[in-house]
N, C-alpha and C positions, 0 to 999 in steps of 0.2 A: 503494500499499499504506499510505503514512503517512496519507494521507487516511482510508483504511479504519479504521485503528487509532485515529485520533482521533474517530471517529465522524461525519465528514463525509460518509460514503458508507454506504448500507445494503448488506448483503452480497448481496442478489439483483440490484441493479444494477451492483455491481462485477463479478460474475461473468458477467453478460450482455454487458458490454462487452468483457471480456478475450477472451471464447470468440468474438467476432464477428471477430475477425483473430488466428488462432492463432500465437503466437509473436513478436507484435508488440504493443508497449507503445502505449496509447491516449491521447492528449492529452486532458486533462479541464480544464475551464474551471469553477472555483468562484466563488460570490459574493465581491465583494471583501472583505467582513468576515468571509470564512472559515467562515460558519456556513450551515446549511440549515434553513428553517422546518419546524416539527415537523408543521404542517398539509399540507405537500406533500411528495410523493415526488420525490427528485433525478432528473432526466433522465438517460437513457442518454448518454454522451459522444458527440460528433459524431465518426464514424469516417471522415469524408471526408479528414481529415489525421491522419496517424499519426506516432509518432516511434521512431526506433530509437537505441541507445546504440552510439557509436562511441569510438576511442580520444580523439577530439577533443572528445568530450562528446555532449550531446543535440542531434540534428538533426531538425528538423520536414521530413517529407516529404508533399508534396501527393498527392492522388490521381492526379493527371495531370501530365505534363511536356509542354511544347511546344518543339520544336527551334526554336532562334532563326534557324538559317540556311535551314531548308527549310519551317517551318511544320507539320512532322510531329508528329501527337498520339500520345503513348504513355500507356499506362494502367498503374498500379501493380498488381502481382501479389503476393499474400502468400506467404510461404514456407509449406511444408507438406509432407506425404507423399501418395503415391498409388501405385496399382499400374498399371504401364506395360505396354502390349501388349494383346492381346485373348485372351479364354479360348478354348479349343478348341471350344466350343459355340456361339461368336457366329457368327450368320448372315453369310455372305459373307466371312468372314476369309481372310486369306492366311497361309502357313505362316511367312513373315518376321516376322510380328506376335507371336511368342512365343519363349521362354516368358514368361508374366506374371511380372513381378518387381517388389518394392517399391523405389521411389526416393524419397530425402529431398531436397527442395529447400531447402537451409538459409538460403539468403538471398533477400529479397524482391527484385524487379526490375522496371523497367518494360518493357512489350511494346507495340509498335505497335498502335496501335487498328485500323489498316487495313495492308493490304499497301502498300509503297512505291508512290508514283504516278509517272506520267511526268513531271509537273510537278516533283516532288521530286527525281527523278532528274537531269533536266535543269539543274537549280539547282546540283547537284553536279558532273556530269560533262560538261554542256554539250552533249550530244547526246540522241536518243531512239531507240533500237534497236528499238522495239517494232513489231509488225506490225498491231496494232489502236489506231490512233492516238486520242488523247483524253487530255487532261491530268488528268483525274480517274479515268481507268482505270489498273489497276495496270501498272507497267512490266513487259515480258516480254521474252522473247528475250535474256536475259542470262545469262552463264555464271557459274559460282560464282567464279571467278578475278575476273571483272569486278566481281562485288558485293564482294569483299574489297577491290577498289580503291576502290570507293564508300565503304566503310566507313572506310578510312584517310582518304580526302579530307575526309569529314564531320567525323572526329575533329579533324583539323587545322583545319578551319574554326572549330570550336568550341572548340579549346584545351584539349580533355579526351580521354583515352583511355576512353571510356564506353561507346561504339556498338560493337555486335558481332552477328553472327548467332546466334540462340539454338541451344542443342543440341537434339537429339532429344527428349530427356527434358523439357526446358523447354518446348519447342513442344507436345508433347502434354499436359503439364500444364496449360498455359494454354488449350489447345483444350477439354480436359475440363471445366475450371472447376468441379472437385469432383464430376463425374459419373463413372459406370463404365459407362455405356450405349454403344451404338452410335454414337451421336451426342451432341453436346453438349446436345442438347433431349431426349433419350430415345432408345427403341428404333424408333419408328414412322417409316419413311422416308417415309411419305406426306406428312409435314410439311416434307420437306427444301426444298421449293420456297419456304418461307417464310424459309429460312436460307442458302440456297446458289444461285449459278448453276451448273447442270450441264447434261447432254446433253438433258433434257426441257424445259428452260425458256430456254437461253442464246442460241438462234438461231445458234448455232455461232461465237460471238465472247465476248470479255471484256466486262465491263460496269463503269461507275463504281463506285468502292468505296463501301460503307456504304449500300448500298441494300435490302439484306435485313436480318432481324433479327440482333442480336448474341446472344452467349452470354451466360451470367449474370454474367461479368466483363467485359462491355462490349467484347468483342472482335469485330469484324466480318469476313466472309468466311474464316472459318478453314476452313469446308467449301466447297470448289468455287472458282469464278473463274478463279485460278490456283495450281498448285503452288507451294510456297514452299521456297526453299533452306535448309538447317539447316547447322551447322559440321561435323557429323560425317562420318567416312568410311563406306563402305558395309559392313555385315555381313549375312550372309544369316539370322541370327537374333540372339537376345539372351543367347546362352551366353557368360558372361563380361564382360556389359556393366557399366558403373560404376553404382553404387548412389547416388551424390551428385549425379546430375543433371549432371555434367560431360560435355563432348562426347567421344566416343568416335573418336579422329582415325585411328589406325592400321587403316585399312579395306583393302578388296581394291583394290589398285592406285590409280588415280586417281579411281575413282568417289566421289561425294559423294551426299548424300540430300536428298530433298525430301518435303513432306508436305501433306495436305489435299485433293487432287484438284483438278480444272480444269473449264473450261466444257465440255469433252466428254466427262468422265467420267461413269460411270454411278453410281448411288446407292450401290453397294457400294464404288466408289472414292473416295468422300467422308467415309468414316466417320473417326472420331476417331483410330484405330490404325493407318491405312493410311500406307504409306510407299513410296518408290520410289528407283531408282537411275538418273537420267537421264544420258545422253551428251550433254556439250555444252550447246546451249541450244535453245529452241523457243518458239513463241508461246503456249503455255500455262504458262510457267515463270517466277516472278517471285520475290519475298521480302519479308519483314517484319524489322523490327529489334529486337533487345533493347539496352536501355540500363542499365547496372549503376548502383547507388545510389551 
């Protein structure tokens, strides 16, 4: 803003930069002499790195984060608002996907670029419970409680209480990546083969992560391959659900929630709003992690 008032920015460039990441300040590098030549238009700032204001000052936040102990790659997800759930007219919807309600994600966060792999699980837990073996395949056959143990040990390894499971709202928000369509790529399920491993192309097994196309926020395998645990307890609908993106913990008994569909799911079961309440563990159920800033 100071640069704008001093005439170092043009209004059209400043607006374009700020709007590119809603609610997040953009780091801008000006020439060392503090002036911009009149013959050239200043470039839009590089938004690969952003900064946020915290009590300790301004902290630069890169677009990706790499876990030092597992090599897990996480992608920066910007804060924002979205309509959670599926409308009553959506093709293939289930009743537990409504009512549609507005959710505000106030804080940006990192989300795993891929589901946690068997290699990453073994680095933390020292074992591999998966049915379909392969270090680059997603770990599966893990219970919600086992995932909590993984999270605890990973945080201890890296000396910070930053990793956790995403909430239902955070997961759907990241999956949709700004869309309100049946899938993160649109409504046409004939394109699902390009983005997901599901019943028509999986060969009845999981596959190494990252082989299909990502959504527009660079997240892979959000549709299909394995269902993914989230933090929430199970509720049969969204009546009374939090509007701030937090996990809804007081669910029905011991049931927890998973998202995204798996290798044996039909196209209907891989939509952005699909959720499930599994019991225990099975070979189509894994997870990805969120890391707080």
